[in-house]
C-alpha positions in Angstrom: 104.5 -44.0 16.5 105.4 -47.6 16.9 105.7 -50.1 14.0 102.4 -51.8 14.6 100.5 -48.6 15.0 102.1 -47.2 11.8 101.0 -50.4 10.0 97.5 -50.3 11.2 96.8 -46.5 11.1 98.7 -45.5 8.0 99.5 -48.5 5.7 96.4 -50.7 6.2 93.9 -48.0 4.9 96.1 -47.6 1.8 96.3 -51.4 1.2 92.6 -51.8 1.8 91.5 -49.3 -0.8 94.2 -50.2 -3.3 93.3 -53.9 -2.7 89.8 -53.3 -3.7 91.1 -51.7 -6.9 93.4 -54.7 -7.5 90.5 -57.1 -7.2 88.5 -55.1 -9.6 91.4 -54.8 -12.0 92.0 -58.6 -12.0 88.4 -59.6 -12.4 87.0 -56.9 -14.8 88.3 -55.2 -18.0 88.4 -51.7 -16.6 89.3 -48.7 -18.8 92.4 -47.4 -17.0 92.7 -44.6 -19.5 89.3 -43.2 -18.6 90.1 -43.4 -14.8 93.5 -41.8 -15.4 91.9 -38.9 -17.4 89.3 -38.3 -14.7 92.1 -38.0 -12.1 94.5 -36.0 -14.1 92.0 -33.5 -15.7 89.4 -33.1 -13.0 90.3 -34.3 -9.5 94.0 -33.4 -9.3 93.3 -29.8 -10.5 90.6 -29.5 -7.9 92.9 -30.8 -5.2 95.6 -28.3 -6.3 93.2 -25.4 -6.3 91.7 -26.2 -3.0 95.1 -26.9 -1.3 96.7 -23.6 -2.5 93.6 -21.6 -1.5 93.5 -23.1 2.0 97.0 -24.2 2.9 98.9 -22.7 5.8 102.3 -23.4 4.2 104.4 -20.3 4.0 105.7 -19.2 0.6 109.3 -19.5 1.7 108.9 -23.0 3.1 107.0 -24.1 0.0 109.8 -22.8 -2.3 112.5 -24.5 -0.3 110.5 -27.8 -0.1 110.0 -27.8 -3.9 113.7 -26.9 -4.5 114.8 -29.8 -2.2 112.5 -32.2 -4.1 114.0 -31.1 -7.4 117.5 -31.8 -6.1 116.4 -35.2 -4.8 114.8 -36.1 -8.1 117.9 -35.2 -10.1 120.2 -37.1 -7.7 117.8 -40.1 -8.0 118.0 -40.1 -11.8 121.8 -40.1 -11.6 121.7 -43.0 -9.1 119.4 -45.0 -11.4 121.7 -44.4 -14.4 125.0 -45.2 -12.5 123.6 -48.3 -10.7 123.0 -50.5 -13.8 126.2 -50.4 -15.9 126.6 -52.9 -18.7 123.0 -52.9 -19.8 121.6 -51.4 -23.1 121.4 -47.6 -23.1 117.6 -47.6 -23.3 117.4 -49.8 -20.2 119.7 -47.4 -18.3 117.6 -44.5 -19.3 114.4 -46.3 -18.3 115.9 -47.2 -14.8 116.9 -43.6 -14.3 113.3 -42.5 -15.0 112.0 -45.3 -12.7 114.2 -44.3 -9.8 113.6 -40.5 -10.3 109.8 -40.5 -10.6 108.1 -41.5 -7.3 104.5 -42.3 -6.7 103.8 -39.1 -4.9 100.1 -39.1 -6.0 98.5 -42.6 -5.8 100.4 -43.5 -2.6 102.1 -40.4 -1.4 99.1 -38.3 -0.8 97.0 -40.8 1.2 100.0 -41.9 3.3 101.0 -38.3 4.0 97.4 -37.5 5.2 97.3 -40.6 7.5 100.8 -40.1 8.8 101.1 -36.3 9.1 97.5 -35.0 9.0 96.3 -32.0 7.0 99.6 -30.1 7.4 101.5 -33.0 5.9 99.0 -33.3 3.1 99.4 -29.7 2.1 103.2 -30.1 1.9 102.8 -33.4 0.0 100.5 -31.8 -2.6 103.2 -29.3 -3.4 105.7 -32.2 -3.9 103.2 -34.1 -6.0 102.5 -31.1 -8.3 106.2 -30.6 -8.8 106.7 -34.3 -9.5 104.2 -34.0 -12.4 106.0 -31.1 -13.9 109.4 -32.8 -13.5 108.1 -36.0 -15.1 107.3 -34.1 -18.3 110.8 -32.5 -18.3 112.9 -35.4 -17.2 111.5 -38.2 -19.3 112.0 -36.6 -22.7 115.5 -35.5 -21.6 116.5 -38.9 -20.3 115.0 -40.8 -23.2 116.7 -38.5 -25.7 113.6 -37.1 -27.2 114.8 -34.0 -29.1 111.8 -31.7 -28.7 113.8 -29.1 -27.0 112.6 -26.6 -24.3 109.6 -25.8 -26.4 108.4 -29.4 -26.3 108.7 -29.6 -22.6 106.9 -26.3 -22.1 104.0 -27.5 -24.3 103.7 -30.7 -22.3 103.6 -28.8 -19.0 101.1 -26.1 -20.1 98.7 -28.8 -21.3 98.3 -30.0 -17.7 95.1 -28.7 -16.1 96.7 -28.8 -12.7 99.1 -26.1 -13.8 96.2 -23.7 -14.7 94.5 -24.6 -11.4 97.7 -23.6 -9.5 97.9 -20.4 -11.5 94.3 -19.5 -10.7 94.7 -20.4 -7.0 97.8 -18.2 -6.7 96.1 -15.3 -8.5 93.1 -15.6 -6.2 95.2 -15.9 -3.1 97.5 -13.0 -4.1 94.5 -10.8 -4.8 92.8 -11.9 -1.6 89.7 -12.9 -3.6 87.3 -15.4 -2.0 85.3 -17.8 -4.2 81.5 -18.1 -3.5 80.7 -20.7 -0.9 78.9 -22.9 -3.4 81.8 -23.0 -5.8 84.3 -23.7 -3.0 82.2 -26.5 -1.7 82.1 -28.1 -5.1 85.8 -27.8 -5.5 86.2 -29.4 -2.1 84.0 -32.3 -3.0 86.2 -33.0 -6.1 89.4 -32.6 -4.0 88.1 -35.1 -1.5 87.4 -37.6 -4.2 91.1 -37.5 -5.4 92.7 -39.7 -2.8 90.3 -42.7 -3.1 90.4 -42.4 -6.9 94.2 -42.5 -7.1 94.4 -45.4 -4.8 91.9 -47.3 -7.0 94.1 -46.5 -9.9 97.1 -47.9 -8.1 95.2 -51.1 -7.2 93.9 -51.5 -10.7 97.4 -51.3 -12.1 98.7 -53.9 -9.7 95.8 -56.2 -10.2 96.1 -56.2 -14.0 99.9 -56.7 -13.9 101.2 -59.9 -15.3 104.0 -62.1 -14.0 106.9 -60.1 -12.6 110.4 -60.7 -13.8 113.1 -60.0 -11.2 116.0 -58.9 -13.5 119.0 -57.1 -12.2 117.9 -53.7 -13.4 114.4 -54.2 -11.9 115.7 -55.3 -8.5 118.4 -52.6 -8.4 116.0 -49.8 -9.4 113.4 -51.0 -6.9 115.8 -51.1 -4.0 117.2 -47.7 -4.9 113.8 -46.2 -5.0 112.5 -47.4 -1.6 115.7 -47.7 0.4 118.3 -45.2 -0.9 116.1 -42.3 -2.1 114.6 -41.8 1.4 118.2 -41.3 2.8 119.0 -38.9 0.0 115.8 -37.0 0.8 116.8 -36.7 4.4 120.3 -35.5 3.6 119.1 -33.0 1.0 116.3 -31.7 3.2 118.6 -31.1 6.2 121.2 -29.5 4.0 118.7 -27.1 2.7 117.4 -26.2 6.2 114.1 -28.0 6.3 112.8 -29.3 9.6 109.6 -30.4 11.2 106.7 -31.3 8.9 108.3 -30.1 5.6 111.3 -32.4 6.3 109.0 -35.3 7.2 107.0 -34.8 4.0 110.1 -34.8 1.9 111.4 -38.0 3.4 108.0 -39.6 3.1 107.9 -38.7 -0.5 111.3 -40.3 -1.0 109.9 -43.5 0.4 107.2 -43.8 -2.3 107.7 -46.5 -5.0 108.1 -45.9 -8.7 105.1 -44.0 -10.1 102.7 -45.6 -12.6 103.4 -42.5 -14.7 107.0 -43.8 -15.2 105.4 -46.7 -17.1 103.2 -44.5 -19.2 106.2 -42.4 -20.1 108.2 -45.5 -21.0 105.4 -46.4 -23.4 105.2 -42.9 -24.8 109.0 -42.5 -25.4 109.7 -46.2 -26.3 111.7 -47.0 -23.2 112.2 -50.5 -21.7 108.5 -50.9 -21.0 108.7 -54.3 -19.3 111.5 -53.3 -17.0 109.7 -50.2 -15.9 106.4 -52.0 -15.4 108.1 -54.7 -13.3 109.9 -52.0 -11.3 106.5 -50.3 -10.5 105.1 -53.5 -9.2 108.2 -54.6 -7.2 108.9 -51.2 -5.7 105.3 -50.8 -4.7 105.2 -54.1 -2.9 108.5 -53.3 -1.1 107.3 -49.8 -0.2 104.5 -51.1 2.0 107.3 -52.4 4.3 109.7 -49.4 4.0 106.9 -46.9 4.3 105.8 -48.5 7.5 109.3 -48.2 8.9 109.8 -44.6 7.8 106.4 -43.7 9.3 107.5 -44.9 12.7 110.6 -42.8 12.3 108.8 -39.6 11.4 108.7 -38.2 15.0 112.5 -38.6 15.1 112.9 -37.0 11.7 110.7 -34.1 12.7 112.9 -33.4 15.7 116.1 -33.1 13.7 
């Protein structure tokens, strides 16, 4: 896939839908909390349920892919911490979170679908679900919130997607097929997920104020979109991934800082402004880097 085709076929659809959300977010007072709750509590669980019930990803490949993503996330957090010495501790923690938590939902899923097709989307959904779980573990740990393992577990089990995953795995293990009508309803909800998460991304960007390019913001943004893809490639190859799984892992590493990183900074009293600006800057940069990585996917898949 050449650069122009990658831009037109993969990035332009994402920019178009997110751009509509940005226009709406700039011109109307939209309730982002409601949109987020719809996505988190209804659409994402449906996508998880539908994907696990219909995916062709083997169990072993899925486990290796998830393990590789965990390693990449931990290494990314370490990079974010080490790259900004000499700043207040809360800022270093915030940058570690910003580098570690990528936007594998709002941007990652649509781009994976356009770049890699249904097979790539299935792999990327596994990465996205793991990223949600890791966010609820990493953020409290990095921000020094002393809730212990019990607090992390409580945060995770409150996620509807976790219960949807458990149900799907139970149905698949027991070889139980849902009635056609129920399955079609789940599929409709799953199909609504990608447009909705792109709208959420656009609304966030459209409602953002003036961006401040401080050293931590620039450093974290460049690490997120330039260095993490290389880390993903190295970890994936070291763990034996190849083909579409390796492509999906690298593509996930190319995604910008997630909006969830900002929400977690608010929740745990991190450097809110720095994380918010990192989300915006890394997202804008990622439209370029994601285009380049997309053109390299055939080469990555042949490694």
